[in-house]
C-alpha positions in Angstrom: 11.0 13.4 22.2 7.8 12.7 22.5 6.3 16.3 21.1 9.3 16.4 18.0 7.4 13.1 16.8 3.7 13.3 17.0 2.8 16.4 13.9 0.8 19.8 15.2 -2.6 19.2 16.9 -1.8 15.7 17.6 -3.3 16.0 21.1 -6.2 18.2 20.4 -7.4 15.4 17.5 -6.9 12.3 20.0 -9.7 13.9 22.7 -12.5 13.6 19.6 -10.8 10.1 19.1 -11.4 9.4 22.7 -14.7 10.6 23.0 -15.6 8.0 19.5 -14.6 5.3 21.4 -16.2 6.0 24.6 -19.3 6.2 22.8 -18.9 3.2 21.0 -18.2 2.0 23.8 -21.1 3.0 25.2 -23.3 2.0 22.5 -22.1 -1.5 22.4 -22.3 -1.9 26.0 -26.0 -0.2 25.9 -27.0 -2.8 23.2 -26.0 -6.0 25.0 -27.5 -5.0 28.0 -31.4 -4.8 26.2 -30.7 -8.0 24.0 -30.0 -10.2 27.5 -31.8 -8.2 30.2 -35.0 -6.6 27.9 -35.6 -8.9 24.7 -34.4 -12.4 25.3 -36.5 -12.9 28.5 -39.6 -11.7 26.6 -39.1 -15.3 24.7 -38.4 -17.1 27.7 -37.3 -17.1 31.4 -33.8 -17.9 32.0 -35.0 -20.1 34.5 -36.7 -22.1 31.9 -33.8 -21.9 29.8 -31.6 -23.7 32.5 -34.0 -26.6 33.1 -34.1 -27.4 29.4 -30.0 -27.1 29.5 -30.4 -29.6 32.7 -32.7 -32.0 30.6 -29.8 -32.5 27.8 -28.4 -35.9 27.9 -24.5 -36.7 27.7 -24.3 -38.2 24.2 -25.7 -34.8 23.1 -23.7 -33.0 25.4 -20.3 -35.0 24.2 -21.6 -34.2 20.6 -22.0 -30.6 20.6 -18.3 -30.2 22.7 -17.0 -31.9 19.6 -18.8 -29.9 16.9 -17.7 -26.6 18.9 -14.1 -28.1 18.7 -14.0 -28.9 15.4 -15.6 -25.6 14.6 -12.6 -23.9 16.6 -10.0 -25.9 14.5 -11.5 -25.1 11.0 -10.2 -22.0 11.1 -6.8 -22.7 12.0 -6.9 -24.6 8.6 -8.1 -21.7 7.1 -5.1 -19.3 8.1 -2.9 -21.9 6.8 -4.4 -21.8 3.5 -3.4 -18.4 3.1 -0.2 -18.3 4.5 1.2 -21.3 4.0 4.3 -20.5 6.1 2.7 -21.1 9.1 2.5 -24.2 11.2 -0.9 -25.2 12.6 0.2 -24.2 15.8 1.0 -20.8 15.1 -2.3 -20.4 12.9 -3.8 -21.2 16.3 -2.5 -19.0 18.3 -3.0 -16.1 16.0 -6.8 -17.2 15.7 -7.6 -17.4 19.4 -5.4 -14.5 20.4 -6.9 -11.9 18.1 -10.6 -13.7 18.7 -10.2 -13.1 22.4 -9.7 -9.1 21.5 -12.7 -9.1 19.1 -14.6 -11.1 21.6 -14.2 -8.9 24.8 -13.8 -5.0 23.5 -15.6 -2.9 21.5 -14.3 -2.1 18.0 -12.0 -5.1 19.2 -11.8 -6.3 15.5 -9.2 -3.6 14.7 -7.3 -4.5 18.1 -7.3 -8.0 17.2 -5.6 -7.1 13.6 -3.0 -5.5 15.7 -2.7 -8.7 17.9 -2.3 -11.0 14.4 0.2 -8.4 13.0 2.7 -8.4 16.0 2.5 -12.2 16.0 3.0 -12.9 12.5 5.6 -10.5 11.9 7.5 -11.8 14.6 7.7 -15.1 13.3 8.9 -13.4 10.0 5.6 -13.1 8.1 6.4 -9.1 5.7 4.2 -6.7 5.4 3.1 -7.2 2.1 2.4 -11.3 2.9 0.3 -9.8 5.9 -1.5 -7.4 3.8 -2.5 -9.9 1.2 -3.7 -12.6 3.9 -5.6 -10.0 5.3 -7.6 -8.7 2.7 -8.2 -12.3 1.0 -9.3 -13.8 4.2 -11.8 -11.3 4.6 -13.2 -11.2 1.4 -13.6 -14.6 1.3 -15.3 -14.2 4.8 -17.4 -11.9 3.3 -18.0 -13.8 0.0 -19.3 -16.6 2.5 -21.9 -14.4 4.5 -23.5 -13.2 1.4 -23.3 -16.4 0.0 -25.0 -18.2 2.5 -28.7 -16.3 2.4 -28.8 -17.8 -1.2 -27.9 -21.5 -0.1 -30.4 -21.2 2.8 -33.1 -20.0 0.6 -32.8 -22.9 -1.8 -32.5 -25.3 1.1 -35.7 -23.9 2.6 -37.8 -24.0 -0.6 -37.5 -27.8 0.1 -39.9 -27.7 3.1 -41.6 -23.9 3.1 -42.4 -21.2 1.4 -39.6 -18.7 2.6 -40.7 -15.2 4.4 -40.1 -11.7 2.9 -37.4 -10.8 5.3 -34.9 -14.1 4.1 -36.0 -13.6 0.1 -34.8 -9.9 0.5 -32.0 -10.6 2.8 -30.8 -13.7 -0.3 -31.6 -11.4 -2.9 -29.3 -8.4 -1.0 -26.4 -11.1 -0.9 -26.8 -12.2 -4.1 -26.6 -8.8 -5.4 -23.5 -8.0 -3.0 -22.4 -11.3 -3.7 -22.0 -10.6 -7.5 -20.6 -6.9 -7.5 -17.8 -8.4 -5.0 -16.9 -11.0 -7.1 -16.9 -8.9 -10.3 -15.0 -6.6 -8.7 -12.3 -8.8 -7.6 -12.7 -10.9 -10.9 -11.8 -7.5 -12.7 -9.0 -6.6 -10.2 -7.1 -9.5 -10.7 -7.5 -10.0 -14.8 -7.6 -6.2 -15.7 -5.0 -3.8 -15.4 -6.8 -1.1 -16.3 -9.2 -1.7 -13.8 -6.7 -1.9 -11.4 -5.2 1.3 -12.2 -8.2 3.2 -11.8 -9.1 1.5 -9.0 -5.6 2.3 -7.1 -6.6 5.8 -8.2 -9.9 6.2 -6.3 -8.1 4.5 -3.6 -5.7 7.4 -3.4 -8.7 9.7 -3.5 -10.3 8.5 -1.2 -7.7 7.9 1.1 -6.5 11.7 0.9 -10.2 12.6 1.8 -10.4 10.3 4.5 -7.3 11.7 6.5 -8.2 15.3 6.0 -11.5 14.9 7.5 -9.9 12.9 10.3 -6.6 15.8 10.3 -4.2 13.0 9.4 -1.6 13.1 7.0 -2.4 10.7 4.4 0.1 7.7 4.1 2.8 7.6 1.2 2.8 4.6 0.2 -0.6 4.0 -1.1 0.2 4.5 -5.0 0.5 1.2 -6.7 -1.0 -1.2 -3.8 -3.8 -1.9 -5.6 -1.6 -3.2 -8.7 0.8 -4.9 -6.3 -1.9 -7.0 -4.3 -3.4 -7.4 -7.9 0.0 -9.8 -8.8 0.5 -11.4 -5.3 -3.4 -12.5 -4.8 -3.5 -13.8 -8.4 -0.6 -16.2 -7.6 -1.9 -17.2 -4.4 -5.2 -17.8 -6.0 -4.3 -19.8 -8.2 -1.9 -21.9 -6.3 -4.2 -22.5 -3.5 -7.6 -20.5 -4.5 -9.7 -23.8 -4.1 -7.8 -24.8 -0.8 -8.9 -20.9 0.5 -12.6 -21.7 -0.5 -12.9 -25.3 0.6 -11.5 -24.4 4.5 -13.7 -21.0 4.7 -16.7 -23.1 3.0 -16.0 -25.7 5.7 -15.7 -23.2 8.3 -19.1 -21.6 8.3 -20.7 -24.9 7.6 -19.2 -26.6 11.0 -20.1 -23.5 12.9 -24.0 -24.3 12.0 -23.8 -27.5 12.4 -23.0 -26.6 16.0 -26.3 -24.7 16.2 -28.0 -27.8 14.7 -26.7 -30.0 17.4 -28.0 -27.5 19.9 -31.1 -27.3 18.8 -31.3 -31.3 18.7 -29.6 -31.2 22.1 -32.6 -29.4 23.5 -35.0 -31.7 22.3 -36.0 -29.8 19.1 -37.2 -32.3 16.6 -37.0 -31.6 12.8 -40.7 -31.1 13.1 -40.3 -28.2 15.5 -37.0 -26.8 13.8 -36.0 -28.1 10.6 -32.4 -28.1 9.5 -33.6 -25.4 6.5 -34.7 -23.2 8.9 -32.0 -23.1 11.3 -29.5 -22.9 8.3 -31.9 -19.8 7.4 -31.4 -18.3 10.4 -28.1 -19.1 10.8 -27.4 -16.8 7.2 -29.6 -14.5 7.8 -27.6 -13.7 11.4 -24.4 -13.9 9.5 -25.3 -11.0 7.5 -26.9 -9.1 10.0 -23.3 -9.0 11.7 -21.4 -8.0 8.9 -21.4 -4.5 11.0 -19.6 -5.1 14.4 -21.9 -3.3 16.7 -21.0 -5.2 19.4 -17.4 -7.5 20.4 -18.1 -10.5 18.2 -22.0 -9.3 18.0 -23.0 -10.0 21.1 -26.6 -9.9 21.9 -27.8 -9.3 18.3 -26.8 -12.9 17.1 -29.0 -14.3 20.2 -31.7 -11.9 19.5 -31.3 -12.6 15.9 -31.3 -16.4 16.2 -34.1 -16.7 18.6 -36.3 -14.3 16.9 -36.4 -16.4 13.6 -36.3 -20.0 15.0 -38.9 -19.1 18.0 -41.5 -18.3 15.1 -41.1 -21.6 13.7 -41.2 -23.5 16.7 -43.9 -21.7 18.1 -44.3 -20.4 21.7 -44.3 -23.7 23.5 -40.6 -24.4 22.6 -39.2 -21.0 22.7 -37.7 -21.8 26.1 -36.0 -24.6 24.2 -35.1 -22.5 21.8 -33.5 -19.9 23.5 -31.8 -22.4 25.5 -30.5 -23.8 22.2 -28.9 -20.3 21.3 -27.7 -19.2 24.2 -25.7 -22.6 24.2 -24.6 -22.4 21.1 -23.1 -19.2 21.7 -21.2 -20.1 24.8 -19.3 -23.0 23.3 -18.4 -20.8 20.4 -18.1 -17.5 22.0 -16.3 -18.0 25.2 -13.9 -20.5 24.5 -11.3 -18.5 22.4 -11.1 -16.1 25.4 -9.4 -17.8 28.2 -7.7 -20.0 25.5 -6.4 -17.0 23.5 -5.3 -15.4 26.9 -3.1 -18.4 27.3 -1.7 -18.4 24.0 -0.9 -14.8 24.3 0.9 -15.9 27.3 2.6 -18.1 25.7 3.8 -16.4 22.6 5.4 -13.6 25.1 7.0 -15.5 27.7 7.9 -19.1 25.7 7.8 -18.4 21.9 10.3 -21.4 21.2 7.3 -23.7 22.3 5.4 -21.8 18.9 8.2 -21.0 16.6 11.5 -22.7 17.9 14.6 -20.7 16.1 16.9 -23.1 13.9 20.0 -24.5 15.7 23.0 -22.6 14.2 25.5 -24.3 12.7 28.8 -24.6 14.9 31.2 -22.2 13.6 34.1 -24.5 14.2 32.8 -27.2 11.2 32.7 -24.7 7.9 32.2 -27.8 6.0 28.9 -28.4 8.2 25.8 -27.3 5.8 23.5 -24.7 7.4 19.9 -25.3 8.9 17.6 -25.9 6.1 15.4 -22.9 6.4 11.9 -25.0 5.3 12.5 -26.8 8.4 11.1 -23.3 10.4 8.4 -22.5 7.9 7.1 -25.9 7.0 2.9 -26.0 7.7 3.0 -29.3 10.0 1.5 -28.3 13.4 
């Protein structure tokens, strides 16, 4: 039966695909090893980093923990903004489980999307609704990453003259943001543009599938025009809420970094909040392409490099400690929490999405359970 379902040559094409995945995994592992084994120790030894962490006071440790928890939960509200049919606990399960995969496996983002789709479809989210959620949340996150360098540049102008790297990244981000916003605006408001973009998408998909020796999907035609009508309705009803939750998630994540910097004893004079925002924005833009799981290694090295240049060599140990602490409290918790959430979804699904009790068959006059009770947005 397996051979009947597989197209001819599928076995031959699977081997190169597995080879490419193995190469990506090796490159990703090499980048992570180089960052933590060679690059970061040049800024400060891990012994001095540990000493800086031990010197932290309990109030700052508590502040960092609260900020990290708030950052984690902020993404759940963003999911509910795009998918209002979800409860908050369901959004938390999807977010934690997909992040656990994305943070541990090379190219885990694609696998994380598969986990998200499996969970959401089990709760009644249809294919079109899931595609709309994926595209809109992805577009808004890209908007945030492209717009952050511009905001950081404006903030940094209040204290110092920005360097060429930040000015360049802000200019690139602003240009890409303007192009992406214009493209989305044309897609939502111009039927002619949507039809042309849909035709281009079909041609690109056909070319890519031919190069990959795979059959082109049969339902590409009209996909962008269908997305246009659904996205326009959702943005008209919840566009501001989607924007606010996306912006809040990015700002709170930066506040975690700022709390870690202050917790390791770095004052405003040593590392200003404007500089920390600039470093955060630059690294977020740098990790748009997922070269390593969750930007592991690249994020740490980028943040330490920018912040240590501001603080000076005497504070390099504190900077490295702050960055590693920031990454530990934001990168690591979703892994065990996501694994636990996934097990609950698999083995105790009623805890997340209770099945409505059917009306007794012996009482024909009894009214059925209202559907809104199972699809509400209450946590």
